[in-house]
C-alpha positions as CSV (number, residue, x, y, z in Angstrom):
1,X,14.9,-5.4,27.6
2,X,14.3,-7.5,24.5
3,X,11.1,-5.7,24.0
4,X,12.9,-2.6,24.3
5,X,15.6,-3.5,22.0
6,X,12.9,-4.4,19.4
7,X,11.1,-1.2,19.8
8,X,14.5,0.9,19.4
9,X,15.4,-1.3,16.1
10,X,12.0,-0.7,14.8
11,X,12.0,2.9,15.3
12,X,15.4,3.3,13.8
13,X,14.7,1.4,10.7
14,X,11.3,3.1,10.2
15,X,13.1,6.5,9.9
16,X,13.7,6.5,6.2
17,X,9.9,5.8,5.7
18,X,8.8,8.5,8.0
19,X,11.2,10.9,6.3
20,X,9.7,9.8,2.9
21,X,6.3,10.3,3.9
22,X,6.8,13.9,5.4
23,X,4.9,16.5,3.6
24,X,2.8,14.0,1.6
25,X,-0.9,13.9,1.1
26,X,-2.7,10.8,2.1
27,X,-6.4,10.2,1.5
28,X,-7.8,7.7,3.8
29,X,-11.2,5.9,3.7
30,X,-12.6,5.1,7.1
31,X,-15.9,3.1,6.5
32,X,-18.8,3.0,8.7
33,X,-17.7,-0.6,9.9
34,X,-14.4,0.7,11.2
35,X,-16.3,3.0,13.7
36,X,-17.8,-0.2,15.3
37,X,-14.3,-2.2,15.6
38,X,-12.7,-2.4,19.1
39,X,-9.7,-1.3,17.1
40,X,-11.2,1.9,16.3
41,X,-9.4,4.0,18.9
42,X,-6.0,2.9,17.8
43,X,-7.0,4.0,14.3
44,X,-7.6,7.5,15.8
45,X,-4.2,7.4,18.0
46,X,-2.3,6.3,14.6
47,X,-3.9,9.2,12.4
48,X,-2.8,11.6,15.3
49,X,0.8,10.2,15.0
50,X,0.7,10.8,11.2
51,X,-0.5,14.2,11.6
52,X,2.4,15.0,14.2
53,X,4.9,13.5,11.7
54,X,3.9,16.4,9.2
55,X,1.8,13.9,6.9
56,X,-1.3,15.8,5.2
57,X,-4.5,13.7,5.9
58,X,-7.7,13.7,4.1
59,X,-10.1,11.4,5.7
60,X,-13.2,10.2,4.0
61,X,-16.0,9.1,6.3
62,X,-18.4,6.3,5.4
63,X,-21.7,5.4,7.2
64,X,-23.2,2.2,5.4
65,X,-24.0,-0.1,8.5
66,X,-25.2,2.9,10.6
67,X,-27.6,4.2,7.7
68,X,-28.9,0.5,7.3
69,X,-29.8,0.5,11.0
70,X,-31.4,4.0,11.0
71,X,-33.6,2.8,8.1
72,X,-34.5,-0.4,9.6
73,X,-35.3,1.1,13.0
74,X,-38.1,3.1,11.1
75,X,-39.2,0.1,9.1
76,X,-37.8,1.6,5.8
77,X,-36.7,-0.7,3.2
78,X,-33.4,0.0,1.7
79,X,-32.3,-0.9,-1.9
80,X,-28.7,-1.2,-3.1
81,X,-28.3,-1.7,-6.8
82,X,-24.7,-1.9,-8.4
83,X,-23.1,-0.8,-5.2
84,X,-25.3,2.6,-4.8
85,X,-28.1,2.8,-2.2
86,X,-31.3,3.9,-3.7
87,X,-32.1,7.2,-1.9
88,X,-35.8,8.1,-1.9
89,X,-36.5,11.8,-0.8
90,X,-38.3,10.6,2.3
91,X,-35.2,8.4,3.5
92,X,-32.6,11.4,2.8
93,X,-33.1,13.0,6.2
94,X,-32.4,9.7,8.0
95,X,-29.4,9.2,5.9
96,X,-28.1,13.0,6.9
97,X,-28.7,12.2,10.4
98,X,-27.0,8.8,10.5
99,X,-24.1,10.2,8.6
100,X,-23.9,13.2,10.8
101,X,-23.8,11.1,13.9
102,X,-20.8,9.1,12.7
103,X,-19.0,12.3,11.8
104,X,-19.5,14.0,15.1
105,X,-18.4,10.6,16.7
106,X,-15.0,11.1,14.6
107,X,-14.5,14.4,15.3
108,X,-14.9,14.0,18.8
109,X,-12.3,11.2,18.8
110,X,-9.9,13.3,17.1
111,X,-10.4,16.1,19.6
112,X,-9.1,14.0,22.5
113,X,-6.1,15.2,24.5
114,X,-6.0,13.3,27.7
115,X,-2.8,13.0,29.5
116,X,-1.1,9.6,29.7
117,X,-2.6,8.7,26.1
118,X,-1.3,8.6,22.6
119,X,-3.5,11.9,22.1
120,X,-1.8,14.0,24.8
121,X,-1.1,17.3,23.6
122,X,-2.0,16.2,20.0
123,X,-4.1,19.4,19.3
124,X,-5.6,18.2,16.0
125,X,-7.5,20.8,13.8
126,X,-10.1,18.9,11.7
127,X,-12.0,20.9,9.0
128,X,-15.1,19.8,7.0
129,X,-17.4,21.6,4.6
130,X,-19.2,21.6,1.3
131,X,-16.0,20.5,-0.7
132,X,-17.6,17.6,-2.5
133,X,-19.7,18.9,-5.4
134,X,-22.2,16.1,-6.6
135,X,-24.8,15.4,-9.3
136,X,-27.5,12.9,-9.3
137,X,-27.2,9.5,-10.7
138,X,-30.5,9.9,-12.3
139,X,-32.5,6.8,-13.7
140,X,-30.4,4.1,-14.8
141,X,-31.9,0.8,-16.2
142,X,-35.3,2.0,-15.3
143,X,-34.2,2.5,-11.5
144,X,-34.6,5.9,-10.3
145,X,-31.9,6.5,-7.8
146,X,-33.4,9.6,-6.3
147,X,-31.0,11.6,-4.0
148,X,-28.0,9.0,-4.8
149,X,-25.5,10.9,-6.8
150,X,-21.8,10.9,-8.0
151,X,-18.9,13.1,-7.4
152,X,-18.8,16.0,-10.0
153,X,-15.6,17.6,-8.6
154,X,-13.7,18.1,-5.4
155,X,-13.1,21.8,-4.5
156,X,-9.3,21.1,-4.4
157,X,-8.1,24.6,-4.0
158,X,-10.1,25.2,-0.7
159,X,-8.8,21.6,0.7
160,X,-5.1,22.6,-0.1
161,X,-5.6,25.8,1.7
162,X,-6.6,23.9,4.7
163,X,-4.0,21.4,4.4
164,X,-1.4,24.2,4.2
165,X,-2.6,25.8,7.4
166,X,-2.1,22.3,9.2
167,X,-5.4,21.1,9.1
168,X,-6.9,17.5,8.9
169,X,-9.5,17.6,6.4
170,X,-12.6,15.4,6.9
171,X,-15.2,14.7,3.8
172,X,-18.4,12.8,4.3
173,X,-20.1,10.6,1.9
174,X,-22.5,13.3,1.3
175,X,-22.1,15.7,-1.8
176,X,-23.7,19.1,-2.7
177,X,-24.9,20.4,-6.0
178,X,-24.9,24.0,-6.9
179,X,-29.0,24.0,-6.9
180,X,-28.6,23.3,-3.1
181,X,-29.4,19.7,-3.1
182,X,-27.8,17.1,-1.0
183,X,-26.8,13.6,-2.4
184,X,-25.7,10.3,-0.9
185,X,-22.6,9.2,-2.5
186,X,-20.4,6.0,-2.2
187,X,-17.7,6.6,0.2
188,X,-15.3,4.7,-2.2
189,X,-16.1,7.1,-5.2
190,X,-15.5,10.1,-2.7
191,X,-12.2,8.8,-1.9
192,X,-11.1,8.1,-5.1
193,X,-12.0,11.2,-6.6
194,X,-10.5,13.1,-3.6
195,X,-7.2,11.3,-4.3
196,X,-7.2,11.8,-7.9
197,X,-8.2,15.6,-8.0
198,X,-5.7,16.3,-4.8
199,X,-3.1,14.3,-6.7
200,X,-2.6,12.8,-3.5
201,X,0.5,10.4,-2.9
202,X,-1.6,7.4,-1.4
203,X,-5.2,6.3,-1.3
204,X,-5.8,4.1,1.7
205,X,-8.9,2.2,2.2
206,X,-9.7,0.5,5.5
207,X,-11.6,-2.9,5.1
208,X,-12.6,-5.7,7.5
209,X,-10.4,-8.0,5.4
210,X,-6.5,-7.8,5.7
211,X,-6.1,-7.2,2.2
212,X,-6.5,-9.4,-0.9
213,X,-5.6,-13.1,-0.9
214,X,-4.9,-15.6,-3.7
215,X,-6.6,-18.8,-4.4
216,X,-4.3,-20.5,-1.7
217,X,-5.2,-17.9,1.0
218,X,-1.8,-16.0,0.7
219,X,-2.0,-12.3,1.1
220,X,-0.8,-10.4,-1.8
221,X,1.6,-7.7,-0.3
222,X,1.5,-5.9,-3.9
223,X,-0.7,-6.3,-7.0
224,X,-0.5,-4.4,-10.3
225,X,-3.7,-2.8,-11.6
226,X,-4.0,-5.3,-14.3
227,X,-3.5,-8.3,-11.8
228,X,-6.3,-6.7,-9.5
229,X,-8.7,-6.7,-13.0
230,X,-8.4,-10.5,-12.9
231,X,-9.3,-10.8,-9.1
232,X,-12.2,-8.4,-9.7
233,X,-13.5,-10.5,-12.6
234,X,-13.9,-13.5,-10.4
235,X,-16.6,-11.7,-8.0
236,X,-15.1,-13.6,-5.1
237,X,-14.4,-10.9,-2.9
238,X,-17.1,-9.5,-0.3
239,X,-18.8,-6.3,-1.4
240,X,-16.7,-3.8,0.7
241,X,-13.5,-5.2,-0.3
242,X,-14.6,-5.6,-4.1
243,X,-15.6,-1.9,-3.9
244,X,-12.4,-1.0,-2.1
245,X,-10.2,-2.9,-4.7
246,X,-12.1,-1.0,-7.7
247,X,-11.6,2.3,-6.3
248,X,-7.6,1.3,-5.8
249,X,-7.2,0.4,-9.3
250,X,-9.2,3.3,-10.5
251,X,-6.7,5.7,-8.6
252,X,-3.4,4.3,-9.4
253,X,-4.8,4.4,-13.1
254,X,-5.5,8.0,-12.9
255,X,-1.8,8.6,-11.6
256,X,-2.2,8.5,-7.8
257,X,1.2,6.6,-7.1
258,X,0.0,4.1,-4.7
259,X,-3.2,2.7,-3.2
260,X,-3.4,0.4,-0.1
261,X,-6.0,-1.9,1.5
262,X,-5.5,-2.6,5.2
263,X,-7.7,-4.0,7.9
264,X,-9.4,-1.6,10.6
265,X,-9.2,-4.7,12.9
266,X,-5.5,-4.8,12.9
267,X,-3.8,-2.9,15.7
268,X,-1.1,-0.7,14.1
269,X,-1.9,-1.9,10.5
270,X,-1.7,1.6,9.2
271,X,1.6,2.3,10.7
272,X,3.0,-1.1,9.5
273,X,1.7,-0.4,5.9
274,X,3.5,2.9,5.9
275,X,6.5,2.6,7.9
276,X,7.8,-1.0,7.6
277,X,9.3,-2.7,4.4
278,X,6.8,-5.6,4.5
279,X,3.7,-3.7,5.3
280,X,0.5,-5.1,6.7
281,X,-2.0,-5.1,3.8
282,X,-2.2,-5.1,-0.2
283,X,-0.6,-2.3,-2.0
284,X,-2.0,-1.7,-5.6
285,X,0.5,-0.1,-8.0
286,X,0.1,1.1,-11.4
287,X,0.5,-1.2,-14.5
288,X,3.9,-1.3,-16.1
289,X,5.3,-1.9,-19.3
290,X,8.4,-3.2,-17.5
291,X,8.0,-6.9,-16.7
292,X,9.6,-8.7,-13.9
293,X,9.8,-12.4,-14.7
294,X,12.1,-15.4,-14.7
295,X,14.9,-15.3,-17.1
296,X,15.2,-17.6,-20.1
297,X,18.1,-18.5,-22.4
298,X,17.2,-15.5,-24.8
299,X,18.0,-13.1,-22.1
300,X,21.6,-14.2,-21.4
301,X,23.0,-11.7,-23.9
302,X,21.2,-8.8,-22.3
303,X,22.3,-10.1,-19.0
304,X,26.0,-10.2,-19.9
305,X,25.9,-6.5,-21.3
306,X,24.3,-5.7,-18.0
307,X,26.8,-7.5,-15.8
308,X,29.9,-6.7,-17.6
309,X,30.6,-3.1,-16.4
310,X,30.1,-4.3,-12.9
311,X,32.4,-7.4,-13.2
312,X,35.3,-5.1,-14.8
313,X,34.9,-2.9,-11.5
314,X,35.1,-5.9,-9.4
315,X,31.9,-5.2,-7.8
316,X,30.5,-8.5,-9.1
317,X,32.3,-11.8,-9.7
318,X,32.9,-12.5,-13.4
319,X,30.5,-15.0,-15.0
320,X,31.0,-16.6,-18.5
321,X,28.2,-16.9,-20.8
322,X,28.4,-20.6,-20.5
323,X,27.9,-20.4,-16.5
324,X,25.0,-18.0,-17.0
325,X,23.2,-20.5,-19.4
326,X,23.7,-23.2,-17.3
327,X,22.3,-21.1,-14.3
328,X,19.7,-18.9,-16.2
329,X,17.0,-20.6,-14.3
330,X,18.2,-19.0,-11.2
331,X,17.7,-15.3,-12.4
332,X,14.8,-13.0,-12.6
333,X,14.9,-9.9,-15.0
334,X,13.2,-6.6,-15.5
335,X,12.4,-6.4,-19.2
336,X,11.7,-2.7,-20.6
337,X,10.8,-2.4,-24.4
338,X,12.4,-5.7,-25.1
339,X,15.7,-4.9,-23.1
340,X,16.8,-6.2,-19.9
341,X,17.4,-3.3,-17.6
342,X,17.9,-5.3,-14.1
343,X,18.5,-8.9,-13.1
344,X,19.2,-10.9,-9.9
345,X,19.6,-14.6,-9.1
346,X,18.8,-16.8,-6.1
347,X,20.7,-19.7,-5.4
348,X,18.8,-22.0,-2.7
349,X,20.5,-24.2,-0.1
350,X,17.5,-26.1,0.7
351,X,19.0,-28.4,3.6
352,X,19.9,-25.1,5.3
353,X,16.5,-23.6,4.4
354,X,18.7,-20.7,3.2
355,X,19.2,-18.9,-0.2
356,X,22.0,-16.7,-1.7
357,X,21.1,-13.5,-3.5
358,X,23.5,-12.8,-6.3
359,X,24.1,-10.8,-9.4
360,X,21.8,-7.8,-8.4
361,X,22.6,-5.3,-11.3
362,X,20.5,-2.3,-12.6
363,X,21.3,-0.6,-15.8
364,X,22.9,2.6,-15.1
365,X,20.4,4.8,-16.5
366,X,17.6,3.2,-14.5
367,X,19.3,3.4,-11.1
368,X,17.8,5.5,-8.4
369,X,14.2,4.1,-9.0
370,X,12.5,1.2,-7.5
371,X,13.8,-1.5,-9.9
372,X,16.3,-2.9,-7.4
373,X,13.4,-2.9,-4.7
374,X,11.1,-4.8,-7.3
375,X,13.9,-7.5,-7.9
376,X,14.7,-8.2,-4.2
377,X,10.8,-8.5,-3.4
378,X,10.4,-10.9,-6.2
379,X,13.1,-13.1,-5.2
380,X,12.1,-12.9,-1.5
381,X,8.6,-14.2,-2.7
382,X,10.5,-16.9,-4.6
383,X,12.4,-17.8,-1.6
384,X,9.4,-18.2,0.6
385,X,7.8,-20.3,-2.0
386,X,10.6,-22.6,-1.9
387,X,10.3,-22.8,2.1
388,X,13.6,-20.9,2.7
389,X,13.9,-18.8,6.0
390,X,16.8,-16.9,5.3
391,X,18.5,-14.8,2.4
392,X,22.1,-14.1,2.4
393,X,24.6,-12.2,0.4
394,X,28.2,-11.5,-0.3
395,X,29.1,-7.9,-1.4
396,X,32.1,-5.6,-1.4
397,X,30.6,-2.2,-2.7
398,X,26.8,-2.2,-1.8
399,X,26.5,-2.9,1.8
400,X,24.4,0.3,2.5
401,X,21.9,-0.6,0.0
402,X,20.9,-4.1,1.7
403,X,21.1,-2.6,5.2
404,X,18.7,-0.4,4.1
405,X,16.3,-3.1,3.2
406,X,16.7,-5.2,6.3
407,X,20.0,-7.1,5.9
408,X,22.4,-7.4,8.8
409,X,26.1,-8.2,8.8
410,X,27.0,-11.8,9.7
411,X,29.8,-14.0,9.9
412,X,31.2,-16.8,7.5
413,X,30.3,-19.5,10.1
414,X,26.6,-18.5,9.6
415,X,26.9,-19.6,5.7
416,X,26.0,-23.2,4.7
417,X,29.1,-25.3,4.6
418,X,29.1,-25.5,0.9
419,X,29.2,-21.8,0.5
420,X,32.0,-21.6,3.2
421,X,34.1,-23.8,1.2
422,X,33.7,-21.4,-1.7
423,X,34.5,-18.1,0.0
424,X,37.1,-16.1,-1.7
425,X,39.3,-14.4,0.9
426,X,41.1,-12.3,-1.7
427,X,37.9,-10.5,-2.5
428,X,37.2,-10.2,1.5
429,X,33.5,-9.5,0.8
430,X,31.1,-8.8,3.7
431,X,28.5,-11.0,4.6
432,X,25.0,-10.1,5.1
433,X,21.7,-12.0,5.9
434,X,18.0,-11.4,6.4
435,X,15.2,-13.4,8.0
436,X,12.0,-13.8,5.7
């Protein structure tokens, strides 16, 4: 029963994410390595589920390891320069055949409809064609890349028509020129340009790695593009992950709202990334001229202006300037053009491995965006760094916002003893907590 209960709870909590993604366009890169993963059938099942939920899918198919094997079987040398495979004319047919074999494998998997499987009655329609227009790379630094090319444009109008007719669109890493030539492209380039030119809502790239990790081995659940630049400059990532991160950064800087890197080896990784709050991989977001940072004494004036209207309405407990100055290190703020537009505080109870979330406030003109979400994520990261297991909060007016983000109502007895002693029965605040 506990497993069933967990499933029901997960399904209910995923509903807002399902509704948010319905009708959205996702460009998903499936590299050649993913086809050889034991988890590949689960990826197919998850794609079928996304399609059934009304999400429009454009799949990009890679074939890097398959091409390498095909060339090796014929004792042909293969040269990769700056991430591009040099494609002499006498190797082009081998590359086309290897790519076609992978494409047929993918189309076959997407055509399944066996009873008692996740694909039962799926009835997926998969379309492909000459929608990627390419041009040759030419000679770069003295290297003739032959039939290796780059994306010139994506036939967006044709793809849109297919998506409107409830088709899933499949784009291989091969492009075609107006002169009738075939060019071998980087799958990451095809995915990036497809996401940009289709104005997709997300670019998702499968890699062997779970995502991007920091120097201590902790997974980044979210990265800004400028943070990603620093990671790319270190050249510490594997080639596929480095290429994936480059593609994600390029996409978000060209106004694709979100990019994601997830592992093709993780069962349900795609669903977790899309339909749960914490996700499973690394999300890359656009650079922002808004800064989320720790508060300083110079921010107290701006914080008071932000908190005062909420204190007057009784939504927040009144805090004096002196108290804010003494506790300013507990606060994080979002600064926009020198103004404090949001703030929140974390008060740790280290002995109980618990922390209180307090003073969550967003300037009225900036509500309805993701700033409260950013503050919450920032304080959750800080709480985890402090070794805390639980966050709790007291609220009189904003319960639903926190419930939507994973908090559950609890009792006064669940709070640390020091906090219980300070509880204001006159305010009669509701108490919520969340496991980290």
